[in-house]
N, CA, C and O atoms as a GROMACS GRO file, in nm:
protein
  284
    1UNK      N    1  -4.501  18.723   5.481
    1UNK     CA    2  -4.430  18.610   5.537
    1UNK      C    3  -4.502  18.558   5.661
    1UNK      O    4  -4.489  18.440   5.695
    2UNK      N    5  -4.576  18.643   5.728
    2UNK     CA    6  -4.645  18.602   5.850
    2UNK      C    7  -4.749  18.494   5.821
    2UNK      O    8  -4.781  18.414   5.909
    3UNK      N    9  -4.802  18.491   5.698
    3UNK     CA   10  -4.903  18.391   5.664
    3UNK      C   11  -4.848  18.249   5.672
    3UNK      O   12  -4.924  18.155   5.695
    4UNK      N   13  -4.719  18.232   5.653
    4UNK     CA   14  -4.659  18.099   5.651
    4UNK      C   15  -4.630  18.046   5.790
    4UNK      O   16  -4.580  17.934   5.803
    5UNK      N   17  -4.658  18.123   5.893
    5UNK     CA   18  -4.629  18.080   6.030
    5UNK      C   19  -4.745  18.005   6.092
    5UNK      O   20  -4.744  17.983   6.213
    6UNK      N   21  -4.845  17.965   6.015
    6UNK     CA   22  -4.961  17.895   6.072
    6UNK      C   23  -4.932  17.748   6.101
    6UNK      O   24  -5.014  17.681   6.164
    7UNK      N   25  -4.819  17.697   6.057
    7UNK     CA   26  -4.781  17.560   6.091
    7UNK      C   27  -4.750  17.554   6.239
    7UNK      O   28  -4.705  17.652   6.298
    8UNK      N   29  -4.774  17.439   6.299
    8UNK     CA   30  -4.751  17.428   6.443
    8UNK      C   31  -4.605  17.456   6.476
    8UNK      O   32  -4.515  17.415   6.403
    9UNK      N   33  -4.583  17.526   6.586
    9UNK     CA   34  -4.448  17.567   6.622
    9UNK      C   35  -4.364  17.451   6.675
    9UNK      O   36  -4.242  17.461   6.680
   10UNK      N   37  -4.429  17.341   6.714
   10UNK     CA   38  -4.352  17.226   6.761
   10UNK      C   39  -4.302  17.141   6.645
   10UNK      O   40  -4.227  17.045   6.667
   11UNK      N   41  -4.342  17.174   6.524
   11UNK     CA   42  -4.298  17.100   6.407
   11UNK      C   43  -4.155  17.139   6.372
   11UNK      O   44  -4.120  17.257   6.369
   12UNK      N   45  -4.073  17.039   6.344
   12UNK     CA   46  -3.934  17.068   6.306
   12UNK      C   47  -3.926  17.122   6.163
   12UNK      O   48  -3.822  17.172   6.122
   13UNK      N   49  -4.035  17.110   6.087
   13UNK     CA   50  -4.034  17.152   5.948
   13UNK      C   51  -4.091  17.291   5.926
   13UNK      O   52  -4.087  17.342   5.813
   14UNK      N   53  -4.144  17.354   6.029
   14UNK     CA   54  -4.210  17.483   6.009
   14UNK      C   55  -4.111  17.594   5.974
   14UNK      O   56  -4.151  17.695   5.917
   15UNK      N   57  -3.984  17.577   6.008
   15UNK     CA   58  -3.884  17.680   5.979
   15UNK      C   59  -3.774  17.627   5.888
   15UNK      O   60  -3.664  17.683   5.885
   16UNK      N   61  -3.802  17.521   5.814
   16UNK     CA   62  -3.700  17.460   5.727
   16UNK      C   63  -3.687  17.536   5.596
   16UNK      O   64  -3.786  17.586   5.541
   17UNK      N   65  -3.565  17.545   5.548
   17UNK     CA   66  -3.540  17.605   5.417
   17UNK      C   67  -3.547  17.494   5.311
   17UNK      O   68  -3.541  17.376   5.346
   18UNK      N   69  -3.560  17.530   5.184
   18UNK     CA   70  -3.560  17.427   5.080
   18UNK      C   71  -3.435  17.340   5.081
   18UNK      O   72  -3.442  17.220   5.054
   19UNK      N   73  -3.320  17.399   5.113
   19UNK     CA   74  -3.196  17.319   5.120
   19UNK      C   75  -3.202  17.218   5.232
   19UNK      O   76  -3.156  17.105   5.217
   20UNK      N   77  -3.258  17.257   5.346
   20UNK     CA   78  -3.270  17.164   5.458
   20UNK      C   79  -3.366  17.050   5.425
   20UNK      O   80  -3.343  16.936   5.464
   21UNK      N   81  -3.473  17.082   5.355
   21UNK     CA   82  -3.570  16.979   5.317
   21UNK      C   83  -3.507  16.884   5.216
   21UNK      O   84  -3.530  16.763   5.222
   22UNK      N   85  -3.427  16.938   5.122
   22UNK     CA   86  -3.356  16.853   5.027
   22UNK      C   87  -3.261  16.758   5.099
   22UNK      O   88  -3.253  16.640   5.066
   23UNK      N   89  -3.188  16.811   5.196
   23UNK     CA   90  -3.098  16.728   5.276
   23UNK      C   91  -3.176  16.620   5.351
   23UNK      O   92  -3.130  16.506   5.361
   24UNK      N   93  -3.292  16.656   5.403
   24UNK     CA   94  -3.376  16.559   5.473
   24UNK      C   95  -3.412  16.443   5.382
   24UNK      O   96  -3.401  16.326   5.421
   25UNK      N   97  -3.456  16.474   5.259
   25UNK     CA   98  -3.494  16.367   5.168
   25UNK      C   99  -3.374  16.284   5.124
   25UNK      O  100  -3.387  16.164   5.101
   26UNK      N  101  -3.257  16.347   5.112
   26UNK     CA  102  -3.136  16.271   5.082
   26UNK      C  103  -3.106  16.172   5.194
   26UNK      O  104  -3.078  16.055   5.170
   27UNK      N  105  -3.112  16.221   5.319
   27UNK     CA  106  -3.088  16.133   5.434
   27UNK      C  107  -3.198  16.028   5.446
   27UNK      O  108  -3.172  15.916   5.490
   28UNK      N  109  -3.319  16.065   5.408
   28UNK     CA  110  -3.429  15.968   5.409
   28UNK      C  111  -3.399  15.854   5.313
   28UNK      O  112  -3.423  15.738   5.345
   29UNK      N  113  -3.348  15.887   5.196
   29UNK     CA  114  -3.311  15.784   5.099
   29UNK      C  115  -3.204  15.692   5.152
   29UNK      O  116  -3.208  15.571   5.130
   30UNK      N  117  -3.106  15.750   5.222
   30UNK     CA  118  -3.002  15.667   5.282
   30UNK      C  119  -3.057  15.576   5.390
   30UNK      O  120  -3.017  15.460   5.402
   31UNK      N  121  -3.148  15.629   5.471
   31UNK     CA  122  -3.202  15.549   5.581
   31UNK      C  123  -3.293  15.438   5.532
   31UNK      O  124  -3.301  15.332   5.595
   32UNK      N  125  -3.363  15.460   5.422
   32UNK     CA  126  -3.453  15.357   5.369
   32UNK      C  127  -3.374  15.238   5.318
   32UNK      O  128  -3.424  15.125   5.317
   33UNK      N  129  -3.250  15.262   5.276
   33UNK     CA  130  -3.166  15.151   5.230
   33UNK      C  131  -3.128  15.058   5.344
   33UNK      O  132  -3.096  14.941   5.320
   34UNK      N  133  -3.131  15.108   5.467
   34UNK     CA  134  -3.094  15.029   5.584
   34UNK      C  135  -3.218  14.957   5.638
   34UNK      O  136  -3.331  14.999   5.614
   35UNK      N  137  -3.195  14.849   5.712
   35UNK     CA  138  -3.308  14.784   5.778
   35UNK      C  139  -3.339  14.862   5.905
   35UNK      O  140  -3.251  14.887   5.987
   36UNK      N  141  -3.466  14.901   5.920
   36UNK     CA  142  -3.507  14.985   6.031
   36UNK      C  143  -3.596  14.908   6.128
   36UNK      O  144  -3.667  14.816   6.088
   37UNK      N  145  -3.590  14.947   6.255
   37UNK     CA  146  -3.680  14.888   6.354
   37UNK      C  147  -3.817  14.955   6.342
   37UNK      O  148  -3.831  15.055   6.272
   38UNK      N  149  -3.916  14.900   6.408
   38UNK     CA  150  -4.051  14.957   6.401
   38UNK      C  151  -4.054  15.097   6.462
   38UNK      O  152  -4.128  15.183   6.414
   39UNK      N  153  -3.974  15.121   6.566
   39UNK     CA  154  -3.970  15.255   6.626
   39UNK      C  155  -3.908  15.356   6.530
   39UNK      O  156  -3.955  15.470   6.522
   40UNK      N  157  -3.805  15.316   6.458
   40UNK     CA  158  -3.743  15.406   6.362
   40UNK      C  159  -3.837  15.434   6.245
   40UNK      O  160  -3.845  15.547   6.197
   41UNK      N  161  -3.909  15.332   6.200
   41UNK     CA  162  -4.008  15.353   6.094
   41UNK      C  163  -4.119  15.446   6.140
   41UNK      O  164  -4.167  15.529   6.063
   42UNK      N  165  -4.161  15.431   6.266
   42UNK     CA  166  -4.265  15.517   6.321
   42UNK      C  167  -4.218  15.662   6.326
   42UNK      O  168  -4.293  15.753   6.289
   43UNK      N  169  -4.096  15.685   6.370
   43UNK     CA  170  -4.041  15.821   6.373
   43UNK      C  171  -4.031  15.880   6.233
   43UNK      O  172  -4.062  15.997   6.212
   44UNK      N  173  -3.989  15.799   6.138
   44UNK     CA  174  -3.979  15.842   5.999
   44UNK      C  175  -4.116  15.879   5.943
   44UNK      O  176  -4.130  15.982   5.876
   45UNK      N  177  -4.215  15.796   5.970
   45UNK     CA  178  -4.351  15.824   5.921
   45UNK      C  179  -4.407  15.951   5.984
   45UNK      O  180  -4.472  16.030   5.916
   46UNK      N  181  -4.382  15.971   6.113
   46UNK     CA  182  -4.430  16.093   6.178
   46UNK      C  183  -4.364  16.217   6.119
   46UNK      O  184  -4.430  16.319   6.099
   47UNK      N  185  -4.235  16.208   6.089
   47UNK     CA  186  -4.166  16.321   6.027
   47UNK      C  187  -4.220  16.352   5.889
   47UNK      O  188  -4.236  16.469   5.854
   48UNK      N  189  -4.246  16.250   5.810
   48UNK     CA  190  -4.302  16.272   5.676
   48UNK      C  191  -4.442  16.332   5.685
   48UNK      O  192  -4.479  16.416   5.603
   49UNK      N  193  -4.520  16.288   5.784
   49UNK     CA  194  -4.655  16.342   5.801
   49UNK      C  195  -4.649  16.490   5.838
   49UNK      O  196  -4.726  16.571   5.786
   50UNK      N  197  -4.557  16.526   5.928
   50UNK     CA  198  -4.541  16.667   5.964
   50UNK      C  199  -4.500  16.751   5.844
   50UNK      O  200  -4.551  16.861   5.825
   51UNK      N  201  -4.409  16.698   5.763
   51UNK     CA  202  -4.364  16.772   5.646
   51UNK      C  203  -4.480  16.790   5.547
   51UNK      O  204  -4.494  16.896   5.487
   52UNK      N  205  -4.561  16.687   5.530
   52UNK     CA  206  -4.675  16.697   5.439
   52UNK      C  207  -4.774  16.803   5.488
   52UNK      O  208  -4.828  16.878   5.407
   53UNK      N  209  -4.797  16.810   5.618
   53UNK     CA  210  -4.887  16.911   5.672
   53UNK      C  211  -4.837  17.051   5.641
   53UNK      O  212  -4.914  17.138   5.599
   54UNK      N  213  -4.709  17.073   5.661
   54UNK     CA  214  -4.651  17.205   5.635
   54UNK      C  215  -4.659  17.238   5.486
   54UNK      O  216  -4.692  17.351   5.450
   55UNK      N  217  -4.630  17.141   5.400
   55UNK     CA  218  -4.634  17.165   5.256
   55UNK      C  219  -4.775  17.196   5.208
   55UNK      O  220  -4.794  17.284   5.123
   56UNK      N  221  -4.875  17.126   5.261
   56UNK     CA  222  -5.014  17.154   5.224
   56UNK      C  223  -5.058  17.292   5.274
   56UNK      O  224  -5.131  17.363   5.205
   57UNK      N  225  -5.013  17.330   5.393
   57UNK     CA  226  -5.046  17.462   5.446
   57UNK      C  227  -4.988  17.571   5.358
   57UNK      O  228  -5.058  17.668   5.324
   58UNK      N  229  -4.863  17.557   5.321
   58UNK     CA  230  -4.799  17.658   5.235
   58UNK      C  231  -4.866  17.662   5.098
   58UNK      O  232  -4.889  17.770   5.044
   59UNK      N  233  -4.897  17.546   5.042
   59UNK     CA  234  -4.962  17.542   4.910
   59UNK      C  235  -5.099  17.609   4.915
   59UNK      O  236  -5.137  17.681   4.822
   60UNK      N  237  -5.174  17.585   5.021
   60UNK     CA  238  -5.306  17.647   5.034
   60UNK      C  239  -5.294  17.798   5.046
   60UNK      O  240  -5.374  17.872   4.988
   61UNK      N  241  -5.196  17.844   5.122
   61UNK     CA  242  -5.178  17.988   5.138
   61UNK      C  243  -5.129  18.053   5.008
   61UNK      O  244  -5.170  18.164   4.976
   62UNK      N  245  -5.044  17.985   4.934
   62UNK     CA  246  -5.000  18.039   4.806
   62UNK      C  247  -5.117  18.048   4.709
   62UNK      O  248  -5.128  18.144   4.633
   63UNK      N  249  -5.204  17.949   4.711
   63UNK     CA  250  -5.321  17.950   4.626
   63UNK      C  251  -5.414  18.065   4.664
   63UNK      O  252  -5.470  18.130   4.576
   64UNK      N  253  -5.430  18.089   4.794
   64UNK     CA  254  -5.513  18.199   4.840
   64UNK      C  255  -5.454  18.333   4.796
   64UNK      O  256  -5.527  18.421   4.750
   65UNK      N  257  -5.323  18.348   4.812
   65UNK     CA  258  -5.257  18.473   4.770
   65UNK      C  259  -5.270  18.493   4.619
   65UNK      O  260  -5.293  18.605   4.574
   66UNK      N  261  -5.256  18.387   4.544
   66UNK     CA  262  -5.268  18.395   4.398
   66UNK      C  263  -5.409  18.439   4.359
   66UNK      O  264  -5.426  18.522   4.270
   67UNK      N  265  -5.509  18.382   4.426
   67UNK     CA  266  -5.648  18.419   4.396
   67UNK      C  267  -5.675  18.565   4.431
   67UNK      O  268  -5.749  18.632   4.359
   68UNK      N  269  -5.616  18.615   4.539
   68UNK     CA  270  -5.636  18.755   4.577
   68UNK      C  271  -5.572  18.848   4.475
   68UNK      O  272  -5.626  18.955   4.446
   69UNK      N  273  -5.458  18.808   4.420
   69UNK     CA  274  -5.390  18.892   4.323
   69UNK      C  275  -5.462  18.896   4.189
   69UNK      O  276  -5.458  18.998   4.120
   70UNK      N  277  -5.528  18.787   4.152
   70UNK     CA  278  -5.596  18.783   4.023
   70UNK      C  279  -5.734  18.847   4.026
   70UNK      O  280  -5.790  18.878   3.922
   71UNK      N  281  -5.788  18.868   4.146
   71UNK     CA  282  -5.922  18.930   4.155
   71UNK      C  283  -5.913  19.079   4.170
   71UNK      O  284  -6.016  19.146   4.180
   0.00000   0.00000   0.00000
């Protein structure tokens, strides 16, 4: 589990559970239906970017673990 802690600690997504991420995307869908200001869109984009970074980090580590197990 320690391998998954390489995401930056200031990220709100580094300690999120799958249920919390699902809730985030549900709320994201609700917010996209509303008209947003440029600041709100910027905050939304930054949050999505942080989530993508965490997801890529976890995927890379899972791939590394999988390769170690198969060798």
